Kinemage of the C-alpha trace (Angstrom):
@kinemage 1
@onewidth
@group {chain A} dominant
@subgroup {mainchain}
@vectorlist {calphas} color= white
{ca met a 1} P 1.300 -13.808 -40.988
{ca pro a 2} L 0.581 -14.092 -37.131
{ca arg a 3} L 3.399 -13.861 -34.629
{ca tyr a 4} L 3.533 -15.817 -31.912
{ca tyr a 5} L 5.922 -15.660 -28.837
{ca phe a 6} L 7.399 -18.780 -26.989
{ca asp a 7} L 8.147 -18.154 -23.107
{ca leu a 8} L 9.959 -20.500 -20.943
{ca val a 9} L 8.062 -20.699 -17.766
{ca asp a 10} L 8.733 -22.258 -14.422
{ca asp a 11} L 8.805 -20.387 -11.036
{ca lys a 12} L 11.062 -17.899 -12.897
{ca thr a 13} L 9.735 -16.712 -16.796
{ca val a 14} L 12.203 -16.371 -19.826
{ca phe a 15} L 10.545 -13.994 -21.901
{ca asp a 16} L 10.590 -14.201 -25.753
{ca lys a 17} L 10.944 -10.618 -26.834
{ca lys a 18} L 10.776 -11.415 -30.798
{ca gly a 19} L 8.490 -14.206 -31.319
{ca val a 20} L 8.272 -16.084 -34.563
{ca ser a 21} L 5.769 -15.493 -37.867
{ca leu a 22} L 3.805 -18.736 -38.080
{ca ala a 23} L 1.021 -19.710 -40.036
{ca asn a 24} L -1.479 -20.392 -37.441
{ca glu a 25} L -1.794 -21.965 -34.076
{ca ser a 26} L -1.073 -25.274 -35.056
{ca glu a 27} L 2.243 -24.747 -36.645
{ca ala a 28} L 2.781 -22.652 -33.555
{ca arg a 29} L 2.342 -25.838 -31.416
{ca ser a 30} L 4.849 -27.687 -33.390
{ca tyr a 31} L 7.225 -25.207 -33.223
{ca ala a 32} L 7.075 -24.988 -29.154
{ca glu a 33} L 7.475 -28.818 -28.940
{ca ser a 34} L 10.401 -28.579 -31.267
{ca phe a 35} L 12.098 -25.625 -29.619
{ca ala a 36} L 11.617 -27.659 -26.027
{ca arg a 37} L 13.238 -30.722 -27.529
{ca glu a 38} L 15.922 -28.767 -28.890
{ca leu a 39} L 16.377 -27.596 -25.538
{ca met a 40} L 15.978 -30.881 -23.832
{ca gln a 41} L 19.108 -32.258 -26.267
{ca glu a 42} L 21.354 -29.299 -25.709
{ca lys a 43} L 20.882 -28.851 -22.223
{ca gly a 44} L 20.392 -30.791 -19.083
{ca lys a 45} L 19.096 -28.051 -16.936
{ca leu a 46} L 17.548 -24.851 -17.294
{ca leu a 47} L 18.605 -22.114 -15.135
{ca gly a 48} L 19.594 -24.569 -12.477
{ca glu a 49} L 16.571 -26.664 -12.689
{ca ser a 50} L 15.702 -29.866 -14.416
{ca trp a 51} L 13.950 -29.183 -17.750
{ca leu a 52} L 10.978 -31.242 -16.391
{ca ala a 53} L 10.041 -28.578 -14.313
{ca trp a 54} L 9.596 -26.078 -17.295
{ca ser a 55} L 6.812 -25.649 -19.697
{ca val a 56} L 6.669 -23.339 -23.179
{ca glu a 57} L 4.096 -20.969 -22.767
{ca val a 58} L 2.595 -19.786 -26.232
{ca ser a 59} L 1.250 -16.164 -26.732
{ca asn a 60} L -0.068 -14.315 -30.167
{ca gly a 61} L 0.781 -10.955 -30.991
{ca gln a 62} L -1.461 -9.653 -28.608
{ca phe a 63} L 0.258 -11.700 -25.514
{ca lys a 64} L -2.759 -13.418 -24.739
{ca arg a 65} L -1.929 -16.563 -23.933
{ca leu a 66} L -3.122 -19.508 -26.378
{ca phe a 67} L -1.732 -22.698 -24.479
{ca arg a 68} L 1.129 -24.151 -22.553
{ca ile a 69} L 3.052 -26.962 -23.085
{ca pro a 70} L 5.060 -28.970 -20.157
{ca phe a 71} L 8.454 -30.087 -21.081
{ca ser a 72} L 7.515 -33.374 -19.123
{ca glu a 73} L 4.672 -34.094 -21.705
{ca ile a 74} L 7.253 -34.033 -24.846
{ca ala a 75} L 10.095 -35.464 -23.035
{ca leu a 76} L 12.405 -37.416 -25.141
{ca pro a 77} L 12.228 -41.038 -25.081
{ca asp a 78} L 16.004 -41.976 -25.146
{ca tyr a 79} L 16.857 -38.827 -22.792
{ca pro a 80} L 17.104 -39.726 -18.831
{ca ser a 81} L 14.892 -37.584 -16.852
{ca ser a 82} L 17.355 -37.469 -14.029
{ca lys a 83} L 19.932 -35.455 -16.008
């Protein structure tokens, strides 16, 4: 199974050094969205900044960026953006 890496990106980057083995890019996208939602539920801010400023950047096993998902695109409907 391919390995995907899920870095958190804003003006800083928090690198995923372990990655996750998933069947395909579609599963990686679903995982990235779930990962972002989980962070939004647990923390109001990441490294002192609103999560609205952050994105999840997904790379493959060769560290080639496949796609980027801004947290603001998957914001939780019941989670206040001002938090």
